[in-house]
Each structure stands twice: as C-alpha cells, then as structure tokens.
C-alpha positions in Angstrom: 14.1 -78.0 -47.7 18.2 -77.8 -49.1 17.5 -75.4 -52.0 16.0 -72.9 -49.3 19.3 -72.4 -46.9 21.8 -70.2 -47.5 25.3 -71.1 -49.0 26.9 -69.1 -45.8 25.3 -68.9 -42.1 26.7 -65.8 -39.9 26.5 -66.5 -36.3 26.4 -63.0 -35.0 28.1 -62.4 -31.5 28.9 -59.1 -29.8 31.4 -57.4 -32.2 31.1 -59.2 -35.3 30.3 -62.6 -36.2 31.3 -66.5 -37.0 31.0 -67.7 -40.5 29.8 -70.9 -41.5 29.7 -72.4 -45.1 26.3 -74.6 -45.1 26.6 -78.1 -46.8 23.6 -80.5 -47.7 25.1 -82.3 -50.2 26.8 -85.0 -48.0 26.1 -88.5 -47.8 24.0 -88.2 -44.5 21.5 -85.9 -45.7 22.4 -83.8 -42.7 23.0 -80.0 -42.7 26.7 -79.5 -41.8 28.3 -76.5 -41.5 31.6 -75.7 -41.8 33.5 -72.9 -39.8 35.5 -70.6 -42.8 36.1 -67.4 -40.9 35.1 -64.9 -37.8 34.6 -61.2 -39.1 35.1 -58.3 -36.9 32.1 -55.3 -37.5 34.3 -52.6 -35.9 37.6 -53.2 -37.8 36.3 -55.0 -40.6 39.0 -57.9 -40.1 38.2 -61.1 -41.8 40.1 -64.0 -40.5 39.8 -67.1 -42.4 39.7 -70.2 -40.0 41.5 -73.6 -40.0 44.3 -72.2 -42.3 42.4 -72.0 -45.2 42.1 -69.0 -47.7 39.0 -67.9 -48.5 37.5 -67.6 -52.0 36.6 -64.8 -54.1 32.4 -65.6 -53.5 33.6 -66.4 -49.9 35.5 -62.8 -49.6 32.3 -61.3 -51.5 29.7 -62.5 -49.4 31.4 -62.0 -46.4 32.0 -58.3 -47.6 28.1 -58.0 -48.2 27.1 -59.1 -45.2 29.5 -56.9 -43.1 28.2 -54.0 -45.0 24.6 -54.9 -44.5 25.3 -55.8 -40.4 27.0 -52.3 -40.0 24.1 -50.5 -41.8 21.8 -52.6 -39.3 23.7 -51.4 -36.1 23.9 -47.6 -37.2 20.2 -47.6 -37.7 19.9 -49.5 -34.1 22.1 -47.2 -32.5 20.0 -44.6 -33.3 17.0 -45.6 -32.6 18.4 -46.5 -29.4 19.1 -42.8 -28.9 15.6 -41.7 -30.0 14.3 -43.9 -27.4 16.5 -42.3 -24.5 14.6 -39.2 -25.4 11.3 -41.2 -25.2 12.8 -41.9 -21.5 14.0 -38.6 -20.5 10.5 -37.4 -21.5 8.8 -40.1 -19.4 11.2 -39.2 -16.8 10.2 -35.3 -16.5 6.5 -36.4 -16.7 6.9 -39.1 -13.7 9.2 -36.7 -11.8 6.6 -34.1 -12.5 3.6 -36.1 -11.6 4.1 -39.2 -9.5 7.8 -38.9 -7.8 7.8 -38.8 -4.4 10.8 -36.6 -2.7 12.1 -40.1 -1.6 12.1 -41.2 -5.0 13.7 -37.7 -6.4 16.3 -37.9 -3.9 17.4 -41.2 -5.1 17.8 -40.3 -9.0 18.4 -36.2 -9.1 21.7 -35.9 -8.8 22.7 -39.0 -11.0 20.1 -37.5 -13.6 21.7 -34.0 -13.5 25.3 -35.3 -13.8 24.3 -37.4 -16.6 21.8 -34.6 -18.5 24.8 -32.2 -17.6 27.5 -34.1 -19.5 25.1 -34.6 -22.5 24.3 -31.4 -23.2 28.2 -30.3 -22.6 28.9 -33.0 -25.4 25.9 -31.8 -27.8 26.5 -28.3 -27.5 30.1 -28.5 -28.3 29.7 -31.2 -31.1 27.2 -28.7 -32.6 29.4 -25.8 -32.2 32.3 -27.8 -34.2 29.8 -28.5 -36.9 28.4 -25.1 -36.9 31.8 -23.6 -37.5 32.7 -26.1 -40.5 29.6 -24.2 -42.0 27.3 -27.7 -41.2 24.3 -25.7 -40.3 
C-alpha cells in the first residue's frame, strides 16, 4: 500500500489547499501527514508551514498541483454557466407551460432584473471584443 500513496496530499479548501508530506516510512508503520504549506489558488501564494523552507521537489509538486487545480476550477466554472443556460431554458418552459399566476408573481421581477443585468454585461463585453477585432 505504501507504494500506492502519493508523496504529497492536498487537502482542498475553499480558496486553495493545505499541503501535507505523506510519510509511511516510520517505525509505527502508520501513515503520517506532515503539514508543509498552504496554497492560495487565486493569488498563487504558497506559504511554507512550521518555519520550514520548501525544497525544489516540494515547490515543483505544489506548482504542478496549482496549475492542475486552476484548470479544473476554470472548467467547472464554464460548466456551471452552461448549466445556467439549461436552467434558463427549463425556466422558460416552466413559465410557459406549468406556472400559475401566483408562482409567476413570485419570480418575475427577480428574473427580469437578473436577466437584464446579465444581458447588459454580455452586450457590453461583446461590444468590447468586437471593438478589439475579436470577432
């Protein structure tokens, strides 16, 4: 089992991770995890823990994880937006086929304001891209 374990374990949290060195070569034959750093995915900041300096291999492993994590988060963000498009389509179908007046009264103003805000942002961003020759 020890051969299957990674050298580092990344405990993800809301804006990054706590990085641990995984140690199985101890006299108790237990898995020990020594905290070595914290990582901030937004800023890219890597803070060594316990007054230690990170070695080149540790730094490289953390930077590799950070790049992979940022890619996963970016992919998830786009997927979330595409799900929103699906939800908007489902909402339009609901409003047209199943919603009663009371339900429509509850959601109409909030939906119209959110869609107006979104449309304004998207139109402005598209105009900026077109002005740059992006499309």
